[in-house]
C-alpha positions as CSV (number, residue, x, y, z in Angstrom):
1,X,95.5,206.2,43.0
2,X,94.3,206.4,39.4
3,X,96.8,208.1,36.9
4,X,94.0,210.3,35.8
5,X,93.3,211.6,39.3
6,X,97.1,212.3,40.0
7,X,97.5,214.3,36.6
8,X,94.1,216.2,37.4
9,X,95.1,217.1,40.9
10,X,98.7,218.5,39.7
11,X,97.1,220.0,36.7
12,X,94.9,222.3,38.7
13,X,97.3,222.9,41.4
14,X,100.4,223.9,39.2
15,X,102.3,221.4,40.9
16,X,104.4,218.4,39.6
17,X,104.8,214.7,40.7
18,X,107.5,212.2,40.3
19,X,106.5,209.7,37.4
20,X,108.5,206.8,38.8
21,X,105.9,204.4,40.2
22,X,103.1,205.5,38.3
23,X,101.0,203.3,36.1
24,X,102.2,203.7,32.9
25,X,99.3,203.3,30.3
26,X,99.7,200.0,28.2
27,X,99.2,201.5,24.9
28,X,97.8,204.6,23.2
29,X,94.3,203.9,24.0
30,X,95.0,203.5,27.4
31,X,96.5,207.0,27.2
32,X,93.8,208.3,25.7
33,X,91.4,207.0,28.5
34,X,93.4,208.7,30.9
35,X,93.1,212.0,29.2
36,X,89.5,211.9,28.8
37,X,89.2,210.7,32.6
38,X,91.6,213.5,33.6
39,X,89.3,216.3,32.1
40,X,86.3,214.6,33.4
41,X,87.5,214.9,36.8
42,X,89.0,218.6,36.3
43,X,85.2,219.2,35.0
44,X,86.4,221.0,31.9
45,X,85.2,220.8,28.1
46,X,87.2,220.5,25.3
47,X,88.1,223.4,23.3
48,X,90.2,221.9,20.9
49,X,93.0,219.2,20.1
50,X,96.5,219.0,19.5
51,X,98.1,216.3,17.2
52,X,101.5,215.5,16.1
53,X,103.7,212.4,14.9
54,X,104.3,210.0,17.6
55,X,107.8,208.3,18.6
56,X,106.5,205.2,16.4
57,X,106.9,204.8,12.7
58,X,104.0,206.4,10.8
59,X,102.0,206.9,14.2
60,X,99.9,209.9,15.2
61,X,99.1,210.9,18.6
62,X,96.7,213.5,19.8
63,X,95.3,215.1,23.1
64,X,92.2,217.1,24.0
65,X,92.8,221.0,25.3
66,X,90.6,221.9,28.4
67,X,88.7,225.0,27.8
68,X,90.6,227.6,30.1
69,X,93.8,226.5,28.3
70,X,92.9,227.6,24.6
71,X,93.3,231.8,24.8
72,X,92.7,234.2,21.7
73,X,95.5,236.6,21.0
74,X,96.7,238.8,22.5
75,X,96.7,236.7,25.7
76,X,98.0,237.0,29.3
77,X,99.0,234.2,31.3
78,X,100.7,233.3,34.6
79,X,104.5,231.9,34.3
80,X,103.9,230.1,37.5
81,X,101.4,228.0,36.3
82,X,103.9,226.5,33.8
83,X,106.8,225.1,36.0
84,X,108.1,224.0,32.5
85,X,107.2,226.7,29.7
86,X,108.5,226.1,26.2
87,X,107.3,228.1,23.3
88,X,106.4,226.6,19.8
89,X,105.1,228.4,16.8
90,X,102.4,226.1,15.1
91,X,99.5,226.1,12.5
92,X,95.9,225.6,13.8
93,X,92.7,224.4,11.8
94,X,89.2,224.6,12.5
95,X,86.4,222.4,10.4
96,X,83.2,223.7,9.1
97,X,81.0,220.8,10.4
98,X,81.0,218.3,13.1
99,X,82.6,215.0,13.0
100,X,80.9,212.3,15.4
101,X,80.8,208.7,15.5
102,X,78.3,208.6,12.6
103,X,80.8,209.9,10.4
104,X,83.4,207.0,10.9
105,X,83.2,206.2,7.3
106,X,84.7,209.6,6.0
107,X,87.6,209.6,3.5
108,X,90.7,211.7,3.9
109,X,89.7,213.7,0.9
110,X,86.2,214.4,2.7
111,X,87.7,215.2,5.9
112,X,90.2,217.6,4.6
113,X,87.3,219.3,2.3
114,X,85.8,220.4,5.6
115,X,88.6,222.7,6.6
116,X,87.4,226.1,7.0
117,X,89.7,228.5,9.1
118,X,93.4,228.5,9.9
119,X,95.4,230.6,12.2
120,X,98.8,231.1,13.8
121,X,99.1,229.4,17.0
122,X,101.9,229.3,20.1
123,X,101.8,226.4,22.2
124,X,103.3,226.7,25.7
125,X,104.5,223.1,26.2
126,X,104.6,222.1,29.9
127,X,104.5,219.0,31.9
128,X,102.8,217.6,35.2
129,X,106.1,215.5,35.7
130,X,109.3,215.9,37.7
131,X,112.5,214.9,35.5
132,X,110.7,215.8,32.2
133,X,111.7,215.2,29.5
134,X,113.1,211.9,30.7
135,X,109.8,210.4,30.9
136,X,108.2,207.3,29.5
137,X,106.4,208.4,26.0
138,X,103.0,206.9,27.3
139,X,102.8,208.9,30.4
140,X,103.5,211.9,28.4
141,X,100.8,211.1,26.1
142,X,98.4,210.7,29.4
143,X,99.6,214.1,30.5
144,X,97.8,215.8,27.4
145,X,100.8,215.2,25.1
146,X,102.9,218.0,27.3
147,X,100.3,220.7,26.9
148,X,100.2,223.5,28.8
149,X,98.4,226.4,26.7
150,X,97.3,227.3,23.4
151,X,97.2,230.9,22.2
152,X,95.3,231.2,18.7
153,X,95.9,234.4,16.5
154,X,92.9,236.0,14.2
155,X,91.5,233.5,12.2
156,X,91.1,233.4,8.3
157,X,89.8,231.3,5.6
158,X,91.3,228.1,4.8
159,X,93.9,228.5,2.3
160,X,95.1,225.3,0.3
161,X,97.8,227.3,-1.2
162,X,99.6,228.2,1.9
163,X,103.4,226.9,2.0
164,X,102.4,224.3,4.7
165,X,106.0,222.8,4.0
166,X,108.2,225.7,4.6
167,X,106.7,229.0,5.6
168,X,108.6,231.8,6.6
169,X,108.2,232.6,10.4
170,X,109.7,234.6,13.6
171,X,109.3,234.2,17.3
172,X,110.5,237.1,19.3
173,X,110.9,236.8,23.2
174,X,111.3,240.4,24.9
175,X,112.2,241.8,21.5
176,X,114.9,239.4,20.8
177,X,114.2,236.9,17.7
178,X,114.4,233.3,19.2
179,X,113.4,231.7,15.9
180,X,113.6,232.7,12.3
181,X,113.7,230.5,9.3
182,X,111.6,229.1,6.8
183,X,110.2,226.5,9.3
184,X,109.4,223.0,9.1
185,X,107.0,220.6,10.6
186,X,107.8,217.3,12.0
187,X,104.9,215.8,9.9
188,X,105.8,217.6,6.8
189,X,102.3,219.0,5.6
190,X,100.6,218.8,8.9
191,X,97.3,218.6,7.3
192,X,98.3,214.9,6.7
193,X,97.7,214.6,10.8
194,X,94.0,215.6,10.6
195,X,92.1,212.5,9.1
196,X,94.0,210.4,11.7
197,X,92.9,212.4,14.2
198,X,89.4,212.5,13.2
199,X,89.2,208.8,13.1
200,X,90.7,208.2,16.5
201,X,88.2,210.5,18.1
202,X,85.2,209.2,16.6
203,X,86.3,205.6,17.0
204,X,86.3,206.0,20.7
205,X,83.2,208.1,20.6
206,X,84.1,211.7,21.0
207,X,83.2,214.3,18.6
208,X,85.1,217.1,16.9
209,X,83.0,220.2,16.5
210,X,83.5,223.5,14.2
211,X,84.5,225.3,17.7
212,X,87.5,223.1,17.9
213,X,90.8,224.3,17.3
214,X,93.3,221.6,16.2
215,X,97.0,222.5,16.3
216,X,99.4,220.6,14.5
217,X,102.9,220.7,15.8
218,X,105.9,222.9,16.0
219,X,107.3,224.8,13.1
220,X,109.9,226.7,15.0
221,X,111.3,224.3,17.3
222,X,111.0,224.9,21.1
223,X,112.2,228.1,23.3
224,X,112.2,227.6,26.9
225,X,111.2,230.7,28.9
226,X,111.8,230.9,32.7
227,X,111.1,234.6,33.6
228,X,108.4,237.2,32.6
229,X,108.3,237.8,29.0
230,X,106.2,239.4,26.0
231,X,106.3,236.7,23.0
232,X,105.2,237.4,19.6
233,X,105.1,235.3,16.5
234,X,105.0,235.8,13.0
235,X,104.3,233.3,10.1
236,X,103.9,234.5,6.5
237,X,100.8,236.2,5.7
238,X,99.0,235.2,8.8
239,X,97.9,237.6,11.6
240,X,100.5,237.8,14.0
241,X,99.8,236.8,17.8
242,X,101.1,238.0,21.2
243,X,101.4,236.3,24.6
244,X,102.3,238.2,27.5
245,X,103.7,236.0,30.7
246,X,104.0,237.6,33.9
């Protein structure tokens, strides 16, 4: 059975599957093909993207986010939909224009000049595999790069003066602070991930639109939750966000 069919089934049924015996994608492009086929089988559109550093030098990997998995804060979600539930505070961005295959020649500067909005985001990191995280990296990438849910706070105009390298932040679960620090992103400045994301998408015929939120990796580390919880996040001067898991 194709990997995309297996992943689409377990994604929609909230099940998990053993990864041993599955066809591991040969490379990044093969994993991206599985992602696209998975969403097609689920009959859902793309509401956003997640992008981050990859387990290879200077590499950038990404995944589309299904429409039902991107929510505005304050949000509610069922914990049972996420057999693994890890919380990460992130920064998300939106462009003011569409990038399509016709814009393949855009420079890094032209892509970043199109940034229009930013927001605090909370990603629920999840998986469709038993035995995670001890799973081959390309299988994780095919599984939407371990994506479960994205909650996006109120959007504000993009601020190039924001302290992207080390913003102050706070993540609370049931009133208990589980992360507080000047946070750091694995990419350093997460904006450097955006041009490679745009190019990877348009090279394979996929557009990024002004409606797509792009979340760019954890500033807080990951906090796992296995019981109902009310989660709140804060970062610098950005509007706070909230997620209730029941």
